[in-house]
C-alpha positions as semicolon CSV with decimal commas, in nm:
position;residue;x (nm);y (nm);z (nm)
1;M;-4,529;5,871;-4,095
2;P;-4,365;5,852;-4,441
3;I;-4,343;5,521;-4,628
4;E;-3,978;5,419;-4,637
5;G;-3,851;5,362;-4,990
6;L;-4,145;5,545;-5,144
7;S;-4,233;5,877;-4,985
8;E;-3,884;6,024;-5,023
9;L;-3,862;5,950;-5,398
10;V;-3,967;6,188;-5,675
11;R;-3,982;6,098;-6,045
12;I;-3,887;6,365;-6,295
13;P;-4,073;6,351;-6,628
14;R;-3,892;6,357;-6,963
15;L;-3,982;6,680;-7,143
16;G;-3,827;6,603;-7,479
17;K;-3,529;6,500;-7,690
18;I;-3,247;6,706;-7,834
19;H;-3,076;6,576;-8,148
20;L;-2,730;6,606;-8,300
21;G;-2,848;6,582;-8,659
22;V;-3,139;6,611;-8,902
23;K;-3,297;6,364;-9,141
24;V;-3,228;6,404;-9,513
25;Q;-3,365;6,216;-9,810
26;S;-3,154;5,935;-9,952
27;K;-3,035;5,998;-10,309
28;D;-3,061;5,628;-10,395
29;K;-3,387;5,536;-10,218
30;K;-3,672;5,785;-10,229
31;D;-3,855;5,630;-9,933
32;V;-3,550;5,620;-9,702
33;Q;-3,410;5,903;-9,491
34;Y;-3,063;5,919;-9,339
35;P;-2,935;6,128;-9,048
36;R;-2,692;6,408;-9,126
37;A;-2,484;6,552;-8,841
38;T;-2,523;6,921;-8,762
39;D;-2,283;7,167;-8,600
40;Y;-2,558;7,276;-8,358
41;F;-2,812;7,118;-8,123
42;V;-3,149;7,043;-8,286
43;V;-3,385;7,145;-8,005
44;P;-3,761;7,148;-7,934
45;D;-3,959;7,471;-7,968
46;E;-3,951;7,562;-7,598
47;V;-3,571;7,530;-7,593
48;R;-3,537;7,723;-7,919
49;K;-3,718;8,018;-7,762
50;I;-3,442;8,045;-7,500
51;Y;-3,130;7,953;-7,698
52;G;-3,218;8,043;-8,057
53;E;-3,256;7,843;-8,379
54;K;-2,913;7,675;-8,386
55;P;-2,761;7,674;-8,036
56;T;-2,413;7,533;-7,982
57;E;-2,424;7,567;-7,602
58;L;-2,686;7,470;-7,342
59;Q;-2,688;7,545;-6,968
60;I;-2,747;7,210;-6,795
61;M;-2,744;7,030;-6,460
62;F;-2,722;6,659;-6,392
63;P;-3,019;6,568;-6,168
64;V;-2,866;6,276;-5,973
65;E;-2,526;6,141;-5,873
66;E;-2,534;5,803;-6,051
67;P;-2,405;5,817;-6,413
68;E;-2,573;5,480;-6,472
69;L;-2,906;5,664;-6,437
70;F;-2,844;5,983;-6,637
71;A;-2,567;5,868;-6,878
72;Q;-2,646;5,509;-6,972
73;Q;-2,399;5,351;-7,217
74;W;-2,456;5,026;-7,404
75;L;-2,407;4,857;-7,738
76;R;-2,756;4,851;-7,890
77;A;-2,910;4,693;-8,200
78;Y;-3,251;4,789;-8,345
79;S;-3,492;4,678;-8,616
80;L;-3,785;4,867;-8,764
81;T;-4,047;4,610;-8,662
82;Q;-3,911;4,489;-8,327
83;G;-3,744;4,804;-8,189
84;L;-3,461;4,718;-7,951
85;I;-3,341;4,367;-8,035
86;C;-3,005;4,345;-7,855
87;I;-2,826;4,531;-7,576
88;G;-2,477;4,444;-7,460
89;T;-2,152;4,545;-7,292
90;G;-1,905;4,404;-7,543
91;V;-1,873;4,093;-7,324
92;E;-2,232;3,996;-7,243
93;A;-2,562;4,084;-7,409
94;R;-2,938;4,033;-7,393
95;R;-3,091;3,947;-7,730
96;K;-3,454;3,930;-7,846
97;V;-3,474;3,586;-8,006
98;D;-3,735;3,409;-8,220
99;V;-3,830;3,100;-8,017
100;A;-3,898;2,892;-8,327
101;T;-3,582;2,969;-8,526
102;G;-3,327;3,083;-8,268
103;A;-3,251;3,388;-8,485
104;I;-3,289;3,753;-8,393
105;A;-3,656;3,846;-8,379
106;D;-3,783;4,006;-8,701
107;H;-4,108;4,094;-8,879
108;E;-4,203;3,724;-8,915
109;T;-4,152;3,646;-8,546
110;K;-4,465;3,533;-8,359
111;D;-4,316;3,419;-8,029
112;W;-3,997;3,567;-7,883
113;E;-3,796;3,579;-7,561
114;W;-3,491;3,761;-7,421
115;R;-3,180;3,546;-7,388
116;E;-2,835;3,610;-7,249
117;I;-2,551;3,559;-7,496
118;T;-2,184;3,640;-7,527
119;C;-2,109;3,974;-7,693
120;D;-1,812;4,030;-7,925
121;P;-1,849;4,332;-8,158
122;Q;-1,559;4,218;-8,376
123;E;-1,745;3,898;-8,469
124;C;-2,101;4,032;-8,466
125;P;-2,268;4,080;-8,808
126;E;-2,513;4,330;-8,656
127;Y;-2,223;4,550;-8,545
128;E;-2,049;4,510;-8,881
129;T;-2,358;4,635;-9,067
130;K;-2,407;4,914;-8,808
131;R;-2,745;4,783;-8,696
132;C;-2,565;4,771;-8,361
133;R;-2,355;5,056;-8,228
134;R;-2,245;5,214;-7,902
135;V;-2,498;5,463;-7,764
136;M;-2,494;5,700;-7,468
137;N;-2,832;5,831;-7,345
138;L;-2,749;6,157;-7,168
139;Q;-3,029;6,308;-6,956
140;F;-3,009;6,648;-6,786
141;L;-3,204;6,948;-6,660
142;L;-3,226;7,276;-6,852
143;P;-3,269;7,531;-6,569
144;E;-3,329;7,824;-6,807
145;V;-3,614;7,649;-6,993
146;P;-3,968;7,659;-6,846
147;G;-4,091;7,324;-6,719
148;L;-3,986;7,065;-6,464
149;G;-3,823;6,762;-6,621
150;V;-3,524;6,627;-6,809
151;Y;-3,416;6,634;-7,173
152;Q;-3,231;6,350;-7,347
153;I;-2,953;6,347;-7,609
154;D;-2,840;6,023;-7,776
155;T;-2,485;5,998;-7,912
156;S;-2,265;5,723;-8,056
157;S;-1,955;5,944;-8,084
158;F;-1,648;5,795;-7,919
159;Y;-1,511;6,142;-7,847
160;S;-1,837;6,278;-7,700
161;I;-1,876;5,976;-7,471
162;V;-1,516;6,005;-7,350
163;N;-1,557;6,379;-7,291
164;I;-1,877;6,342;-7,089
165;N;-1,742;6,052;-6,881
166;S;-1,419;6,239;-6,813
167;M;-1,597;6,552;-6,690
168;I;-1,827;6,350;-6,463
169;K;-1,525;6,180;-6,306
170;M;-1,346;6,512;-6,267
171;L;-1,645;6,673;-6,093
172;K;-1,680;6,381;-5,856
173;G;-1,305;6,372;-5,790
174;I;-1,269;6,744;-5,719
175;L;-1,610;6,837;-5,577
176;G;-1,728;6,505;-5,438
177;R;-2,045;6,518;-5,650
178;C;-2,179;6,604;-5,997
179;S;-2,553;6,664;-5,948
180;M;-2,716;7,009;-5,939
181;V;-2,391;7,175;-6,049
182;P;-2,438;7,444;-6,320
183;L;-2,250;7,340;-6,637
184;T;-2,244;7,426;-7,005
185;L;-2,293;7,147;-7,259
186;A;-2,125;7,258;-7,583
187;L;-2,096;7,123;-7,936
188;G;-1,767;7,208;-8,102
189;P;-1,533;7,100;-8,385
190;I;-1,224;6,881;-8,357
191;E;-0,998;6,722;-8,619
192;V;-0,983;6,342;-8,629
193;F;-0,765;6,104;-8,830
194;P;-0,966;5,796;-8,941
195;P;-0,738;5,504;-9,040
196;G;-0,671;5,507;-9,413
197;L;-0,844;5,841;-9,463
198;T;-0,738;6,204;-9,456
199;K;-0,816;6,405;-9,147
200;K;-1,163;6,549;-9,117
201;T;-1,353;6,781;-8,886
202;V;-1,637;6,648;-8,671
203;H;-1,848;6,818;-8,406
204;I;-1,853;6,656;-8,064
205;M;-2,007;6,730;-7,726
206;H;-1,806;6,847;-7,429
207;I;-1,880;7,014;-7,099
208;K;-1,723;7,343;-7,009
209;K;-1,764;7,541;-6,689
210;D;-1,870;7,904;-6,682
211;I;-1,770;7,962;-6,320
212;K;-1,453;7,908;-6,120
213;L;-1,378;7,582;-5,945
214;S;-1,386;7,767;-5,613
215;Q;-1,748;7,863;-5,685
216;L;-1,831;7,506;-5,788
217;A;-1,681;7,383;-5,461
218;H;-1,918;7,615;-5,271
219;I;-2,215;7,482;-5,469
220;A;-2,105;7,127;-5,392
221;Q;-2,165;7,188;-5,021
222;L;-2,540;7,222;-5,089
223;P;-2,735;6,892;-5,053
224;P;-2,846;6,748;-5,389
225;A;-3,214;6,675;-5,449
226;K;-3,312;6,314;-5,399
227;V;-3,478;6,219;-5,725
228;L;-3,506;5,937;-5,974
229;I;-3,504;6,030;-6,342
230;P;-3,707;5,821;-6,586
231;E;-3,557;5,518;-6,754
232;A;-3,376;5,635;-7,066
233;D;-3,587;5,610;-7,381
234;T;-3,421;5,314;-7,553
235;A;-3,716;5,114;-7,689
236;E;-3,709;5,300;-8,022
237;P;-3,388;5,360;-8,221
238;P;-3,247;5,715;-8,197
239;E;-3,355;5,855;-8,533
240;D;-3,034;6,051;-8,586
241;L;-2,810;5,747;-8,517
242;F;-2,983;5,448;-8,681
243;P;-3,090;5,508;-9,047
244;E;-3,393;5,315;-9,170
245;G;-3,186;5,175;-9,454
246;I;-2,956;5,002;-9,205
247;I;-3,201;4,870;-8,947
248;G;-3,460;4,758;-9,201
249;E;-3,528;4,384;-9,211
250;S;-3,268;4,196;-9,414
251;T;-3,334;3,887;-9,625
252;K;-3,113;3,683;-9,394
253;T;-3,161;3,625;-9,024
254;T;-2,869;3,598;-8,788
255;K;-2,860;3,291;-8,570
256;T;-2,816;3,353;-8,201
257;T;-2,517;3,155;-8,079
258;K;-2,346;3,094;-7,748
259;T;-2,673;3,127;-7,556
260;T;-2,614;3,083;-7,184
261;K;-2,963;3,117;-7,029
262;E;-3,291;3,303;-7,054
263;T;-3,273;3,653;-6,911
264;K;-3,468;3,730;-6,599
265;E;-3,668;4,049;-6,563
266;K;-3,439;4,335;-6,478
267;K;-3,517;4,467;-6,134
268;S;-3,558;4,832;-6,061
269;P;-3,246;4,991;-5,916
270;D;-3,232;4,993;-5,541
271;D;-3,272;5,324;-5,367
272;K;-2,920;5,459;-5,320
273;D;-2,778;5,718;-5,087
274;L;-2,760;6,037;-5,291
275;F;-2,601;6,237;-5,010
276;P;-2,222;6,174;-5,021
277;E;-2,017;6,284;-4,725
278;E;-1,892;6,638;-4,787
279;K;-1,522;6,710;-4,743
280;E;-1,313;7,023;-4,735
281;L;-1,130;7,034;-5,067
282;E;-0,838;7,232;-5,191
283;I;-0,912;7,350;-5,543
284;P;-0,607;7,312;-5,771
285;Q;-0,532;7,604;-6,002
286;I;-0,494;7,416;-6,331
287;D;-0,572;7,534;-6,681
288;E;-0,919;7,401;-6,762
289;N;-0,837;7,281;-7,114
290;L;-0,518;7,113;-6,994
291;L;-0,706;6,932;-6,718
292;K;-0,979;6,817;-6,958
293;G;-0,720;6,689;-7,204
294;W;-0,537;6,510;-6,923
295;L;-0,857;6,332;-6,817
296;I;-0,925;6,219;-7,175
297;A;-0,566;6,092;-7,209
298;K;-0,588;5,908;-6,874
299;N;-0,907;5,735;-6,986
300;L;-0,758;5,629;-7,321
301;V;-0,437;5,499;-7,162
302;K;-0,648;5,283;-6,931
303;Q;-0,877;5,159;-7,211
304;L;-0,587;5,062;-7,436
305;N;-0,388;4,888;-7,158
306;L;-0,070;5,066;-7,258
307;T;0,260;4,955;-7,103
308;D;0,502;5,180;-6,918
309;G;0,751;5,132;-7,201
310;Q;0,504;5,249;-7,467
311;V;0,419;5,563;-7,273
312;R;0,782;5,650;-7,194
313;K;0,892;5,590;-7,554
314;W;0,634;5,833;-7,694
315;F;0,707;6,116;-7,451
316;S;1,082;6,068;-7,484
317;R;1,045;6,146;-7,855
318;A;0,813;6,443;-7,800
319;T;0,915;6,805;-7,834
320;P;1,025;6,887;-7,574
321;P;1,097;6,533;-7,442
322;L;0,943;6,451;-7,103
323;D;1,012;6,179;-6,847
324;I;0,656;6,048;-6,816
325;G;0,559;5,689;-6,745
326;L;0,244;5,486;-6,685
327;A;0,239;5,573;-6,313
328;D;0,199;5,943;-6,396
329;F;-0,144;5,867;-6,541
330;D;-0,266;5,758;-6,197
331;K;-0,233;6,117;-6,078
332;A;-0,521;6,365;-6,083
333;A;-0,321;6,645;-6,243
334;P;-0,081;6,644;-6,540
335;P;0,293;6,644;-6,457
336;E;0,510;6,951;-6,482
337;G;0,603;7,044;-6,838
338;M;0,283;6,908;-6,994
339;T;0,118;7,143;-7,247
340;N;-0,215;7,151;-7,429
341;D;-0,042;7,099;-7,763
342;L;0,153;6,797;-7,641
343;L;-0,158;6,640;-7,487
344;S;-0,355;6,697;-7,806
345;K;-0,092;6,517;-8,015
346;F;-0,074;6,232;-7,763
347;V;-0,455;6,185;-7,764
348;S;-0,461;6,191;-8,147
349;M;-0,193;5,922;-8,153
350;L;-0,389;5,710;-7,904
351;D;-0,704;5,743;-8,111
352;V;-0,526;5,621;-8,424
353;Y;-0,382;5,334;-8,220
354;R;-0,729;5,247;-8,086
355;E;-0,880;5,240;-8,437
356;K;-0,603;5,003;-8,555
357;M;-0,664;4,775;-8,256
358;E;-1,039;4,764;-8,329
359;Q;-0,961;4,659;-8,685
360;G;-0,734;4,382;-8,564
361;G;-0,410;4,562;-8,644
362;P;-0,086;4,551;-8,443
């Protein structure tokens, strides 16, 4: 007889990491390297043999249903000597603290412990100096590459994280699942408008589908494999996100304040049902880019807590004007009259608004 809770589980090894940048030498400090973003995926040798030297698209599959396993997202702070020193949600955090001084553990720390503290990025000196930043650890299968295991990409891009989360939600909403569905992970350019700066072009990740939704719906009827992927590699700082010059030990140590209690050991996730009930679904015929833009807009509207009046005011001044309110963003599909161009302008406006809010503006 099988052992319940053990025999049915399979762990998938991590085969390697894929990066979104390369290290370059600092002009000011000869012994320090900084990451420079690339417009292609920096891949291991075995992946390069399949996709070429500078691929911009990768054929992927998510191995499990739970995004918290394959797309972990936290605020993380690192140091060169202690590795991961703080991990938080923006409300609560776990911090590695020097027992003797109460400050963040550093190279002089002899005895340390994890403590739970409040987390406020706007008042955190580690976030201000970029020793702490948001990070998504995305893990996936590469079916075309020899080997059984997952690859990991780390990103701190707001746009990439929103894109990935939006596509996962769309797949689950339309198909009832997201695992073992063939997808294309792409890296492409978009124009952004940083507050106080001229617009610039950055390359972000997004997921596009190579097959029709009707075909995806057929694939969704197949039972997903019941597997557990490895814990995301978070002990060491992602080398293309955290430059040595930033996470190096400073001359000052930051006191840990607002400590609530010592953190208990985090338990392994309980075994979850990875076989959702299948349902007959009608596949809407909606332009793919329009649907993706709609999902990104819906997510931003929710994050920014916009009012019905704010939404209606913007669309009433659009060209052409539309009668769209907050309730419309509860719907799965965009309302009649919505266009890709209009959505793109709306999302750009929301991003500027979000940046102002993060800086304490009106």
